[in-house]
TORKOL-4160 file (C-alpha; in steps of 0.2 Angstrom, whole numbers, padded with zeros to 4 digits, m for minus):
480
<pt num="1" X="0328" Y="0387" Z="0619"/>
<pt num="2" X="0330" Y="0386" Z="0637"/>
<pt num="3" X="0328" Y="0402" Z="0647"/>
<pt num="4" X="0333" Y="0409" Z="0664"/>
<pt num="5" X="0325" Y="0424" Z="0674"/>
<pt num="6" X="0339" Y="0428" Z="0687"/>
<pt num="7" X="0334" Y="0439" Z="0702"/>
<pt num="8" X="0348" Y="0451" Z="0704"/>
<pt num="9" X="0351" Y="0454" Z="0723"/>
<pt num="10" X="0362" Y="0470" Z="0730"/>
<pt num="11" X="0377" Y="0465" Z="0736"/>
<pt num="12" X="0392" Y="0474" Z="0747"/>
<pt num="13" X="0407" Y="0466" Z="0754"/>
<pt num="14" X="0407" Y="0457" Z="0770"/>
<pt num="15" X="0423" Y="0447" Z="0777"/>
<pt num="16" X="0428" Y="0446" Z="0759"/>
<pt num="17" X="0412" Y="0437" Z="0752"/>
<pt num="18" X="0397" Y="0445" Z="0741"/>
<pt num="19" X="0385" Y="0446" Z="0750"/>
<pt num="20" X="0365" Y="0453" Z="0748"/>
<pt num="21" X="0364" Y="0466" Z="0756"/>
<pt num="22" X="0352" Y="0483" Z="0761"/>
<pt num="23" X="0335" Y="0475" Z="0757"/>
<pt num="24" X="0339" Y="0460" Z="0751"/>
<pt num="25" X="0350" Y="0456" Z="0765"/>
<pt num="26" X="0334" Y="0457" Z="0776"/>
<pt num="27" X="0323" Y="0448" Z="0762"/>
<pt num="28" X="0306" Y="0457" Z="0766"/>
<pt num="29" X="0297" Y="0452" Z="0748"/>
<pt num="30" X="0302" Y="0443" Z="0733"/>
<pt num="31" X="0308" Y="0454" Z="0715"/>
<pt num="32" X="0291" Y="0458" Z="0710"/>
<pt num="33" X="0299" Y="0461" Z="0693"/>
<pt num="34" X="0306" Y="0448" Z="0687"/>
<pt num="35" X="0292" Y="0434" Z="0694"/>
<pt num="36" X="0280" Y="0444" Z="0685"/>
<pt num="37" X="0289" Y="0444" Z="0669"/>
<pt num="38" X="0294" Y="0423" Z="0671"/>
<pt num="39" X="0275" Y="0422" Z="0674"/>
<pt num="40" X="0271" Y="0432" Z="0656"/>
<pt num="41" X="0286" Y="0421" Z="0648"/>
<pt num="42" X="0278" Y="0405" Z="0655"/>
<pt num="43" X="0258" Y="0408" Z="0650"/>
<pt num="44" X="0266" Y="0414" Z="0632"/>
<pt num="45" X="0273" Y="0396" Z="0630"/>
<pt num="46" X="0293" Y="0398" Z="0632"/>
<pt num="47" X="0301" Y="0386" Z="0642"/>
<pt num="48" X="0308" Y="0398" Z="0657"/>
<pt num="49" X="0315" Y="0393" Z="0676"/>
<pt num="50" X="0318" Y="0407" Z="0689"/>
<pt num="51" X="0333" Y="0406" Z="0700"/>
<pt num="52" X="0333" Y="0417" Z="0714"/>
<pt num="53" X="0349" Y="0423" Z="0720"/>
<pt num="54" X="0343" Y="0434" Z="0731"/>
<pt num="55" X="0344" Y="0418" Z="0742"/>
<pt num="56" X="0362" Y="0415" Z="0742"/>
<pt num="57" X="0373" Y="0415" Z="0755"/>
<pt num="58" X="0386" Y="0426" Z="0745"/>
<pt num="59" X="0390" Y="0425" Z="0727"/>
<pt num="60" X="0406" Y="0423" Z="0716"/>
<pt num="61" X="0412" Y="0417" Z="0700"/>
<pt num="62" X="0404" Y="0400" Z="0701"/>
<pt num="63" X="0388" Y="0406" Z="0702"/>
<pt num="64" X="0389" Y="0404" Z="0684"/>
<pt num="65" X="0385" Y="0384" Z="0686"/>
<pt num="66" X="0369" Y="0387" Z="0690"/>
<pt num="67" X="0364" Y="0394" Z="0672"/>
<pt num="68" X="0376" Y="0383" Z="0663"/>
<pt num="69" X="0360" Y="0374" Z="0653"/>
<pt num="70" X="0351" Y="0390" Z="0648"/>
<pt num="71" X="0353" Y="0397" Z="0631"/>
<pt num="72" X="0345" Y="0414" Z="0637"/>
<pt num="73" X="0348" Y="0423" Z="0652"/>
<pt num="74" X="0337" Y="0437" Z="0658"/>
<pt num="75" X="0342" Y="0449" Z="0672"/>
<pt num="76" X="0334" Y="0463" Z="0679"/>
<pt num="77" X="0342" Y="0479" Z="0686"/>
<pt num="78" X="0340" Y="0493" Z="0695"/>
<pt num="79" X="0357" Y="0504" Z="0699"/>
<pt num="80" X="0358" Y="0497" Z="0718"/>
<pt num="81" X="0359" Y="0479" Z="0710"/>
<pt num="82" X="0368" Y="0484" Z="0697"/>
<pt num="83" X="0386" Y="0482" Z="0701"/>
<pt num="84" X="0380" Y="0463" Z="0704"/>
<pt num="85" X="0373" Y="0462" Z="0688"/>
<pt num="86" X="0388" Y="0467" Z="0680"/>
<pt num="87" X="0396" Y="0454" Z="0687"/>
<pt num="88" X="0385" Y="0442" Z="0683"/>
<pt num="89" X="0386" Y="0446" Z="0664"/>
<pt num="90" X="0407" Y="0445" Z="0664"/>
<pt num="91" X="0406" Y="0427" Z="0675"/>
<pt num="92" X="0392" Y="0420" Z="0663"/>
<pt num="93" X="0400" Y="0425" Z="0645"/>
<pt num="94" X="0417" Y="0419" Z="0653"/>
<pt num="95" X="0410" Y="0403" Z="0660"/>
<pt num="96" X="0399" Y="0401" Z="0643"/>
<pt num="97" X="0405" Y="0413" Z="0627"/>
<pt num="98" X="0389" Y="0408" Z="0617"/>
<pt num="99" X="0374" Y="0411" Z="0629"/>
<pt num="100" X="0364" Y="0426" Z="0626"/>
<pt num="101" X="0360" Y="0438" Z="0639"/>
<pt num="102" X="0349" Y="0451" Z="0639"/>
<pt num="103" X="0347" Y="0468" Z="0653"/>
<pt num="104" X="0332" Y="0474" Z="0657"/>
<pt num="105" X="0324" Y="0484" Z="0672"/>
<pt num="106" X="0325" Y="0503" Z="0679"/>
<pt num="107" X="0345" Y="0503" Z="0675"/>
<pt num="108" X="0343" Y="0498" Z="0658"/>
<pt num="109" X="0329" Y="0510" Z="0657"/>
<pt num="110" X="0339" Y="0524" Z="0662"/>
<pt num="111" X="0356" Y="0521" Z="0656"/>
<pt num="112" X="0355" Y="0506" Z="0642"/>
<pt num="113" X="0365" Y="0513" Z="0631"/>
<pt num="114" X="0380" Y="0514" Z="0642"/>
<pt num="115" X="0377" Y="0496" Z="0648"/>
<pt num="116" X="0378" Y="0489" Z="0631"/>
<pt num="117" X="0394" Y="0499" Z="0624"/>
<pt num="118" X="0403" Y="0494" Z="0641"/>
<pt num="119" X="0398" Y="0477" Z="0645"/>
<pt num="120" X="0396" Y="0460" Z="0634"/>
<pt num="121" X="0379" Y="0460" Z="0636"/>
<pt num="122" X="0370" Y="0455" Z="0620"/>
<pt num="123" X="0354" Y="0466" Z="0622"/>
<pt num="124" X="0346" Y="0479" Z="0633"/>
<pt num="125" X="0329" Y="0481" Z="0636"/>
<pt num="126" X="0321" Y="0497" Z="0639"/>
<pt num="127" X="0305" Y="0502" Z="0646"/>
<pt num="128" X="0293" Y="0490" Z="0654"/>
<pt num="129" X="0299" Y="0470" Z="0648"/>
<pt num="130" X="0281" Y="0462" Z="0647"/>
<pt num="131" X="0277" Y="0468" Z="0631"/>
<pt num="132" X="0294" Y="0470" Z="0623"/>
<pt num="133" X="0303" Y="0454" Z="0632"/>
<pt num="134" X="0290" Y="0439" Z="0622"/>
<pt num="135" X="0294" Y="0450" Z="0605"/>
<pt num="136" X="0313" Y="0449" Z="0608"/>
<pt num="137" X="0315" Y="0430" Z="0614"/>
<pt num="138" X="0303" Y="0426" Z="0598"/>
<pt num="139" X="0316" Y="0436" Z="0587"/>
<pt num="140" X="0329" Y="0425" Z="0596"/>
<pt num="141" X="0320" Y="0407" Z="0590"/>
<pt num="142" X="0317" Y="0413" Z="0573"/>
<pt num="143" X="0334" Y="0423" Z="0571"/>
<pt num="144" X="0328" Y="0440" Z="0564"/>
<pt num="145" X="0313" Y="0454" Z="0566"/>
<pt num="146" X="0325" Y="0463" Z="0578"/>
<pt num="147" X="0318" Y="0480" Z="0573"/>
<pt num="148" X="0301" Y="0475" Z="0579"/>
<pt num="149" X="0305" Y="0473" Z="0598"/>
<pt num="150" X="0302" Y="0490" Z="0606"/>
<pt num="151" X="0312" Y="0498" Z="0618"/>
<pt num="152" X="0328" Y="0485" Z="0612"/>
<pt num="153" X="0345" Y="0494" Z="0608"/>
<pt num="154" X="0355" Y="0480" Z="0603"/>
<pt num="155" X="0370" Y="0478" Z="0588"/>
<pt num="156" X="0369" Y="0476" Z="0569"/>
<pt num="157" X="0385" Y="0477" Z="0559"/>
<pt num="158" X="0394" Y="0484" Z="0575"/>
<pt num="159" X="0382" Y="0500" Z="0575"/>
<pt num="160" X="0372" Y="0501" Z="0589"/>
<pt num="161" X="0353" Y="0504" Z="0586"/>
<pt num="162" X="0340" Y="0508" Z="0598"/>
<pt num="163" X="0321" Y="0503" Z="0594"/>
<pt num="164" X="0309" Y="0517" Z="0598"/>
<pt num="165" X="0302" Y="0512" Z="0615"/>
<pt num="166" X="0287" Y="0502" Z="0617"/>
<pt num="167" X="0269" Y="0511" Z="0625"/>
<pt num="168" X="0265" Y="0508" Z="0645"/>
<pt num="169" X="0254" Y="0497" Z="0646"/>
<pt num="170" X="0236" Y="0503" Z="0650"/>
<pt num="171" X="0228" Y="0499" Z="0665"/>
<pt num="172" X="0218" Y="0488" Z="0657"/>
<pt num="173" X="0232" Y="0478" Z="0653"/>
<pt num="174" X="0238" Y="0479" Z="0671"/>
<pt num="175" X="0222" Y="0470" Z="0675"/>
<pt num="176" X="0225" Y="0455" Z="0662"/>
<pt num="177" X="0242" Y="0453" Z="0667"/>
<pt num="178" X="0244" Y="0436" Z="0676"/>
<pt num="179" X="0249" Y="0431" Z="0693"/>
<pt num="180" X="0270" Y="0431" Z="0698"/>
<pt num="181" X="0276" Y="0415" Z="0697"/>
<pt num="182" X="0278" Y="0412" Z="0715"/>
<pt num="183" X="0278" Y="0392" Z="0714"/>
<pt num="184" X="0294" Y="0395" Z="0710"/>
<pt num="185" X="0300" Y="0405" Z="0727"/>
<pt num="186" X="0309" Y="0396" Z="0738"/>
<pt num="187" X="0300" Y="0394" Z="0756"/>
<pt num="188" X="0303" Y="0401" Z="0772"/>
<pt num="189" X="0316" Y="0412" Z="0765"/>
<pt num="190" X="0306" Y="0429" Z="0762"/>
<pt num="191" X="0292" Y="0438" Z="0775"/>
<pt num="192" X="0279" Y="0446" Z="0764"/>
<pt num="193" X="0271" Y="0442" Z="0747"/>
<pt num="194" X="0275" Y="0459" Z="0735"/>
<pt num="195" X="0258" Y="0463" Z="0726"/>
<pt num="196" X="0256" Y="0480" Z="0716"/>
<pt num="197" X="0240" Y="0489" Z="0713"/>
<pt num="198" X="0247" Y="0503" Z="0701"/>
<pt num="199" X="0262" Y="0509" Z="0692"/>
<pt num="200" X="0272" Y="0526" Z="0691"/>
<pt num="201" X="0269" Y="0541" Z="0702"/>
<pt num="202" X="0260" Y="0558" Z="0701"/>
<pt num="203" X="0272" Y="0565" Z="0709"/>
<pt num="204" X="0288" Y="0573" Z="0701"/>
<pt num="205" X="0302" Y="0573" Z="0716"/>
<pt num="206" X="0320" Y="0580" Z="0712"/>
<pt num="207" X="0328" Y="0566" Z="0723"/>
<pt num="208" X="0320" Y="0552" Z="0717"/>
<pt num="209" X="0322" Y="0541" Z="0700"/>
<pt num="210" X="0305" Y="0533" Z="0698"/>
<pt num="211" X="0300" Y="0528" Z="0679"/>
<pt num="212" X="0287" Y="0534" Z="0673"/>
<pt num="213" X="0283" Y="0550" Z="0684"/>
<pt num="214" X="0267" Y="0557" Z="0680"/>
<pt num="215" X="0260" Y="0543" Z="0672"/>
<pt num="216" X="0249" Y="0532" Z="0685"/>
<pt num="217" X="0239" Y="0518" Z="0681"/>
<pt num="218" X="0231" Y="0508" Z="0692"/>
<pt num="219" X="0224" Y="0493" Z="0690"/>
<pt num="220" X="0205" Y="0492" Z="0695"/>
<pt num="221" X="0198" Y="0488" Z="0711"/>
<pt num="222" X="0191" Y="0473" Z="0706"/>
<pt num="223" X="0206" Y="0465" Z="0697"/>
<pt num="224" X="0217" Y="0469" Z="0712"/>
<pt num="225" X="0206" Y="0463" Z="0724"/>
<pt num="226" X="0204" Y="0446" Z="0713"/>
<pt num="227" X="0225" Y="0443" Z="0713"/>
<pt num="228" X="0224" Y="0444" Z="0731"/>
<pt num="229" X="0210" Y="0433" Z="0732"/>
<pt num="230" X="0221" Y="0422" Z="0721"/>
<pt num="231" X="0238" Y="0423" Z="0730"/>
<pt num="232" X="0230" Y="0417" Z="0746"/>
<pt num="233" X="0239" Y="0399" Z="0747"/>
<pt num="234" X="0257" Y="0407" Z="0744"/>
<pt num="235" X="0255" Y="0417" Z="0761"/>
<pt num="236" X="0261" Y="0401" Z="0769"/>
<pt num="237" X="0276" Y="0403" Z="0761"/>
<pt num="238" X="0281" Y="0418" Z="0770"/>
<pt num="239" X="0286" Y="0422" Z="0787"/>
<pt num="240" X="0274" Y="0438" Z="0789"/>
<pt num="241" X="0259" Y="0431" Z="0779"/>
<pt num="242" X="0253" Y="0447" Z="0773"/>
<pt num="243" X="0255" Y="0457" Z="0757"/>
<pt num="244" X="0270" Y="0471" Z="0754"/>
<pt num="245" X="0260" Y="0482" Z="0739"/>
<pt num="246" X="0274" Y="0489" Z="0732"/>
<pt num="247" X="0267" Y="0504" Z="0725"/>
<pt num="248" X="0277" Y="0521" Z="0723"/>
<pt num="249" X="0259" Y="0525" Z="0734"/>
<pt num="250" X="0244" Y="0516" Z="0735"/>
<pt num="251" X="0231" Y="0529" Z="0741"/>
<pt num="252" X="0233" Y="0541" Z="0726"/>
<pt num="253" X="0213" Y="0536" Z="0721"/>
<pt num="254" X="0205" Y="0538" Z="0735"/>
<pt num="255" X="0187" Y="0530" Z="0731"/>
<pt num="256" X="0199" Y="0513" Z="0722"/>
<pt num="257" X="0207" Y="0511" Z="0740"/>
<pt num="258" X="0189" Y="0512" Z="0748"/>
<pt num="259" X="0182" Y="0501" Z="0734"/>
<pt num="260" X="0196" Y="0487" Z="0737"/>
<pt num="261" X="0195" Y="0489" Z="0757"/>
<pt num="262" X="0175" Y="0485" Z="0752"/>
<pt num="263" X="0177" Y="0470" Z="0741"/>
<pt num="264" X="0190" Y="0464" Z="0752"/>
<pt num="265" X="0178" Y="0461" Z="0767"/>
<pt num="266" X="0163" Y="0458" Z="0756"/>
<pt num="267" X="0172" Y="0443" Z="0748"/>
<pt num="268" X="0180" Y="0438" Z="0763"/>
<pt num="269" X="0198" Y="0439" Z="0757"/>
<pt num="270" X="0211" Y="0441" Z="0768"/>
<pt num="271" X="0219" Y="0458" Z="0763"/>
<pt num="272" X="0234" Y="0463" Z="0777"/>
<pt num="273" X="0248" Y="0472" Z="0770"/>
<pt num="274" X="0260" Y="0487" Z="0770"/>
<pt num="275" X="0260" Y="0500" Z="0758"/>
<pt num="276" X="0267" Y="0518" Z="0756"/>
<pt num="277" X="0253" Y="0532" Z="0758"/>
<pt num="278" X="0254" Y="0552" Z="0754"/>
<pt num="279" X="0253" Y="0564" Z="0768"/>
<pt num="280" X="0239" Y="0573" Z="0761"/>
<pt num="281" X="0228" Y="0556" Z="0755"/>
<pt num="282" X="0228" Y="0554" Z="0775"/>
<pt num="283" X="0221" Y="0568" Z="0781"/>
<pt num="284" X="0205" Y="0561" Z="0774"/>
<pt num="285" X="0198" Y="0554" Z="0791"/>
<pt num="286" X="0185" Y="0541" Z="0783"/>
<pt num="287" X="0200" Y="0535" Z="0771"/>
<pt num="288" X="0210" Y="0532" Z="0785"/>
<pt num="289" X="0196" Y="0522" Z="0798"/>
<pt num="290" X="0192" Y="0511" Z="0782"/>
<pt num="291" X="0211" Y="0506" Z="0778"/>
<pt num="292" X="0215" Y="0502" Z="0797"/>
<pt num="293" X="0207" Y="0486" Z="0795"/>
<pt num="294" X="0219" Y="0482" Z="0783"/>
<pt num="295" X="0236" Y="0490" Z="0788"/>
<pt num="296" X="0250" Y="0479" Z="0795"/>
<pt num="297" X="0261" Y="0494" Z="0792"/>
<pt num="298" X="0263" Y="0510" Z="0781"/>
<pt num="299" X="0275" Y="0522" Z="0775"/>
<pt num="300" X="0273" Y="0539" Z="0773"/>
<pt num="301" X="0285" Y="0551" Z="0765"/>
<pt num="302" X="0285" Y="0568" Z="0775"/>
<pt num="303" X="0302" Y="0572" Z="0769"/>
<pt num="304" X="0306" Y="0588" Z="0778"/>
<pt num="305" X="0300" Y="0600" Z="0790"/>
<pt num="306" X="0309" Y="0613" Z="0782"/>
<pt num="307" X="0299" Y="0624" Z="0769"/>
<pt num="308" X="0311" Y="0629" Z="0756"/>
<pt num="309" X="0316" Y="0611" Z="0755"/>
<pt num="310" X="0299" Y="0605" Z="0752"/>
<pt num="311" X="0300" Y="0618" Z="0739"/>
<pt num="312" X="0315" Y="0612" Z="0731"/>
<pt num="313" X="0312" Y="0594" Z="0731"/>
<pt num="314" X="0295" Y="0597" Z="0724"/>
<pt num="315" X="0285" Y="0591" Z="0737"/>
<pt num="316" X="0268" Y="0600" Z="0739"/>
<pt num="317" X="0265" Y="0597" Z="0756"/>
<pt num="318" X="0267" Y="0611" Z="0770"/>
<pt num="319" X="0276" Y="0605" Z="0790"/>
<pt num="320" X="0258" Y="0608" Z="0796"/>
<pt num="321" X="0249" Y="0597" Z="0784"/>
<pt num="322" X="0266" Y="0582" Z="0792"/>
<pt num="323" X="0257" Y="0585" Z="0811"/>
<pt num="324" X="0238" Y="0585" Z="0807"/>
<pt num="325" X="0240" Y="0567" Z="0798"/>
<pt num="326" X="0251" Y="0560" Z="0812"/>
<pt num="327" X="0236" Y="0566" Z="0823"/>
<pt num="328" X="0224" Y="0559" Z="0811"/>
<pt num="329" X="0233" Y="0542" Z="0810"/>
<pt num="330" X="0236" Y="0542" Z="0832"/>
<pt num="331" X="0216" Y="0544" Z="0831"/>
<pt num="332" X="0213" Y="0529" Z="0822"/>
<pt num="333" X="0226" Y="0520" Z="0832"/>
<pt num="334" X="0239" Y="0517" Z="0814"/>
<pt num="335" X="0252" Y="0528" Z="0822"/>
<pt num="336" X="0262" Y="0516" Z="0828"/>
<pt num="337" X="0262" Y="0506" Z="0814"/>
<pt num="338" X="0267" Y="0521" Z="0803"/>
<pt num="339" X="0283" Y="0527" Z="0797"/>
<pt num="340" X="0286" Y="0547" Z="0793"/>
<pt num="341" X="0300" Y="0546" Z="0782"/>
<pt num="342" X="0314" Y="0559" Z="0783"/>
<pt num="343" X="0330" Y="0564" Z="0772"/>
<pt num="344" X="0342" Y="0576" Z="0783"/>
<pt num="345" X="0357" Y="0585" Z="0771"/>
<pt num="346" X="0352" Y="0590" Z="0756"/>
<pt num="347" X="0366" Y="0599" Z="0747"/>
<pt num="348" X="0358" Y="0614" Z="0749"/>
<pt num="349" X="0353" Y="0613" Z="0769"/>
<pt num="350" X="0366" Y="0623" Z="0782"/>
<pt num="351" X="0369" Y="0612" Z="0798"/>
<pt num="352" X="0358" Y="0625" Z="0809"/>
<pt num="353" X="0343" Y="0619" Z="0795"/>
<pt num="354" X="0347" Y="0600" Z="0796"/>
<pt num="355" X="0347" Y="0602" Z="0818"/>
<pt num="356" X="0330" Y="0612" Z="0816"/>
<pt num="357" X="0323" Y="0601" Z="0805"/>
<pt num="358" X="0327" Y="0586" Z="0817"/>
<pt num="359" X="0318" Y="0595" Z="0831"/>
<pt num="360" X="0302" Y="0596" Z="0825"/>
<pt num="361" X="0305" Y="0577" Z="0820"/>
<pt num="362" X="0310" Y="0570" Z="0836"/>
<pt num="363" X="0294" Y="0581" Z="0842"/>
<pt num="364" X="0281" Y="0572" Z="0830"/>
<pt num="365" X="0289" Y="0557" Z="0837"/>
<pt num="366" X="0286" Y="0560" Z="0853"/>
<pt num="367" X="0270" Y="0567" Z="0853"/>
<pt num="368" X="0259" Y="0555" Z="0842"/>
<pt num="369" X="0269" Y="0539" Z="0843"/>
<pt num="370" X="0273" Y="0537" Z="0824"/>
<pt num="371" X="0289" Y="0529" Z="0820"/>
<pt num="372" X="0302" Y="0540" Z="0811"/>
<pt num="373" X="0315" Y="0531" Z="0798"/>
<pt num="374" X="0328" Y="0546" Z="0796"/>
<pt num="375" X="0341" Y="0548" Z="0784"/>
<pt num="376" X="0355" Y="0556" Z="0777"/>
<pt num="377" X="0352" Y="0561" Z="0758"/>
<pt num="378" X="0362" Y="0549" Z="0748"/>
<pt num="379" X="0361" Y="0554" Z="0728"/>
<pt num="380" X="0348" Y="0543" Z="0718"/>
<pt num="381" X="0355" Y="0539" Z="0700"/>
<pt num="382" X="0344" Y="0544" Z="0687"/>
<pt num="383" X="0334" Y="0558" Z="0699"/>
<pt num="384" X="0334" Y="0574" Z="0694"/>
<pt num="385" X="0347" Y="0577" Z="0707"/>
<pt num="386" X="0361" Y="0567" Z="0701"/>
<pt num="387" X="0356" Y="0574" Z="0680"/>
<pt num="388" X="0361" Y="0591" Z="0687"/>
<pt num="389" X="0377" Y="0583" Z="0695"/>
<pt num="390" X="0380" Y="0574" Z="0678"/>
<pt num="391" X="0380" Y="0590" Z="0669"/>
<pt num="392" X="0392" Y="0594" Z="0683"/>
<pt num="393" X="0405" Y="0585" Z="0678"/>
<pt num="394" X="0402" Y="0578" Z="0698"/>
<pt num="395" X="0395" Y="0561" Z="0694"/>
<pt num="396" X="0395" Y="0549" Z="0680"/>
<pt num="397" X="0387" Y="0534" Z="0674"/>
<pt num="398" X="0405" Y="0522" Z="0677"/>
<pt num="399" X="0401" Y="0527" Z="0697"/>
<pt num="400" X="0388" Y="0514" Z="0696"/>
<pt num="401" X="0398" Y="0499" Z="0690"/>
<pt num="402" X="0408" Y="0498" Z="0707"/>
<pt num="403" X="0401" Y="0485" Z="0722"/>
<pt num="404" X="0399" Y="0497" Z="0736"/>
<pt num="405" X="0398" Y="0517" Z="0725"/>
<pt num="406" X="0386" Y="0520" Z="0739"/>
<pt num="407" X="0398" Y="0518" Z="0752"/>
<pt num="408" X="0410" Y="0528" Z="0743"/>
<pt num="409" X="0421" Y="0543" Z="0747"/>
<pt num="410" X="0413" Y="0552" Z="0730"/>
<pt num="411" X="0392" Y="0550" Z="0735"/>
<pt num="412" X="0396" Y="0553" Z="0752"/>
<pt num="413" X="0402" Y="0569" Z="0747"/>
<pt num="414" X="0390" Y="0573" Z="0731"/>
<pt num="415" X="0376" Y="0570" Z="0743"/>
<pt num="416" X="0378" Y="0583" Z="0755"/>
<pt num="417" X="0388" Y="0600" Z="0755"/>
<pt num="418" X="0390" Y="0597" Z="0776"/>
<pt num="419" X="0407" Y="0595" Z="0784"/>
<pt num="420" X="0412" Y="0577" Z="0791"/>
<pt num="421" X="0412" Y="0587" Z="0808"/>
<pt num="422" X="0395" Y="0594" Z="0803"/>
<pt num="423" X="0387" Y="0577" Z="0798"/>
<pt num="424" X="0395" Y="0567" Z="0815"/>
<pt num="425" X="0387" Y="0581" Z="0824"/>
<pt num="426" X="0372" Y="0578" Z="0818"/>
<pt num="427" X="0374" Y="0559" Z="0821"/>
<pt num="428" X="0380" Y="0562" Z="0838"/>
<pt num="429" X="0366" Y="0572" Z="0841"/>
<pt num="430" X="0352" Y="0561" Z="0835"/>
<pt num="431" X="0359" Y="0545" Z="0840"/>
<pt num="432" X="0358" Y="0552" Z="0858"/>
<pt num="433" X="0339" Y="0557" Z="0856"/>
<pt num="434" X="0338" Y="0539" Z="0851"/>
<pt num="435" X="0345" Y="0530" Z="0867"/>
<pt num="436" X="0334" Y="0544" Z="0876"/>
<pt num="437" X="0318" Y="0537" Z="0869"/>
<pt num="438" X="0321" Y="0520" Z="0870"/>
<pt num="439" X="0327" Y="0518" Z="0888"/>
<pt num="440" X="0319" Y="0535" Z="0897"/>
<pt num="441" X="0307" Y="0540" Z="0887"/>
<pt num="442" X="0301" Y="0558" Z="0893"/>
<pt num="443" X="0284" Y="0556" Z="0905"/>
<pt num="444" X="0268" Y="0559" Z="0894"/>
<pt num="445" X="0277" Y="0555" Z="0878"/>
<pt num="446" X="0270" Y="0543" Z="0866"/>
<pt num="447" X="0279" Y="0524" Z="0858"/>
<pt num="448" X="0288" Y="0533" Z="0845"/>
<pt num="449" X="0304" Y="0528" Z="0840"/>
<pt num="450" X="0319" Y="0534" Z="0825"/>
<pt num="451" X="0326" Y="0523" Z="0814"/>
<pt num="452" X="0342" Y="0530" Z="0808"/>
<pt num="453" X="0362" Y="0527" Z="0804"/>
<pt num="454" X="0379" Y="0534" Z="0802"/>
<pt num="455" X="0384" Y="0538" Z="0788"/>
<pt num="456" X="0392" Y="0523" Z="0784"/>
<pt num="457" X="0405" Y="0531" Z="0772"/>
<pt num="458" X="0413" Y="0538" Z="0789"/>
<pt num="459" X="0410" Y="0520" Z="0799"/>
<pt num="460" X="0421" Y="0513" Z="0785"/>
<pt num="461" X="0434" Y="0527" Z="0788"/>
<pt num="462" X="0437" Y="0525" Z="0807"/>
<pt num="463" X="0452" Y="0537" Z="0804"/>
<pt num="464" X="0438" Y="0553" Z="0802"/>
<pt num="465" X="0427" Y="0546" Z="0817"/>
<pt num="466" X="0444" Y="0546" Z="0827"/>
<pt num="467" X="0448" Y="0561" Z="0823"/>
<pt num="468" X="0433" Y="0571" Z="0826"/>
<pt num="469" X="0432" Y="0561" Z="0845"/>
<pt num="470" X="0447" Y="0567" Z="0850"/>
<pt num="471" X="0442" Y="0587" Z="0846"/>
<pt num="472" X="0425" Y="0581" Z="0850"/>
<pt num="473" X="0430" Y="0575" Z="0867"/>
<pt num="474" X="0444" Y="0586" Z="0871"/>
<pt num="475" X="0445" Y="0598" Z="0889"/>
<pt num="476" X="0440" Y="0614" Z="0886"/>
<pt num="477" X="0455" Y="0624" Z="0886"/>
<pt num="478" X="0458" Y="0636" Z="0901"/>
<pt num="479" X="0458" Y="0657" Z="0896"/>
<pt num="480" X="0473" Y="0667" Z="0897"/>
């Protein structure tokens, strides 16, 4: 049985072609999930090849030719690349109807029943695949035993069957996983190497769809450093020659983070990495000082300066703590390498609140020199906020099937209650500040910068922006 593991890119239409977009257009790092599952299957003795479609220049139905020799094709999908996965399923089934198609990943975990009910896919695996996928492939070879595969969603005699989920992998089991199959990684196509030191998250943010929230499981410091050391040869295959720690948060366990830094130093292991951290973790100056030696970039999820918004989204942080965090990072030389992410335009926020929030964000950047990643709220499929709108009939799972749903009219209007005019006014204010910061830095300010784009839906619908600009720049009428 010949098996292919496909890395499925997020795509958008560009010049009438489907091209890798967003992070897959940038190709910061390979998708860790498929590369790790490929290694698990290879270790279990399966005949497997990895096909990384994120490195393709564009996708069309001819991509099915790359899978013609395989009996089974495995697709790992989240909701942003699910439209690509759906297209790929159709192309593969049209090209080779007998080919067995299996879908896993976050989208399958969240919406597995919908996937198997609306596509010609053969099997869906919900939950972590390291335990379930080898059992499914064994069942395929034996042509039986599907009831024993945890998390499997399948058809039996025309009826849909959903097996009980597999227990989550323990920390000890995560320690024992093999290295991702980076021997199959195309050289020179990615910027960094992806690595995980934990799974899950201790948080429960309203806007987030990360599975297994409140179920954080770390690798031990020793096992993680072993993997860092073993992956050193692959750093030569990536442009920036460092790691991207893909954890939802690397700094949850203070002592473990300190132990990792100390172990890499003691063993002489090159560990330079980007990673995500929490505001309150970085109020610990000892931790910041130790991590400064290995930090190539840090993303801190501040999200908002508005106390009402912080409370509603479930973010356990205060505006004063955000400022204190930036001050500490500045003190230890990490400010310019740290990105504070902020989200504006949550459905309950008024224009005035967004402007107030942005004013404090600008002050943070200018005072401490941190970088800002500012984005309009875009509804995340599977989040608590998404499920609330699903119950109200304002969104549907079927919305996620179409390429470009993130840029569509429905997604634009459900993501924020602000009017088009208000969003354009605020976007104009942000871009004006960007120009001032880039070309005429205020005296005494630090290097801080703001990354931001106008909502793509507006950019793709020129009539909306043109109408606004006509009124925005119209001369004032004289008073009677």
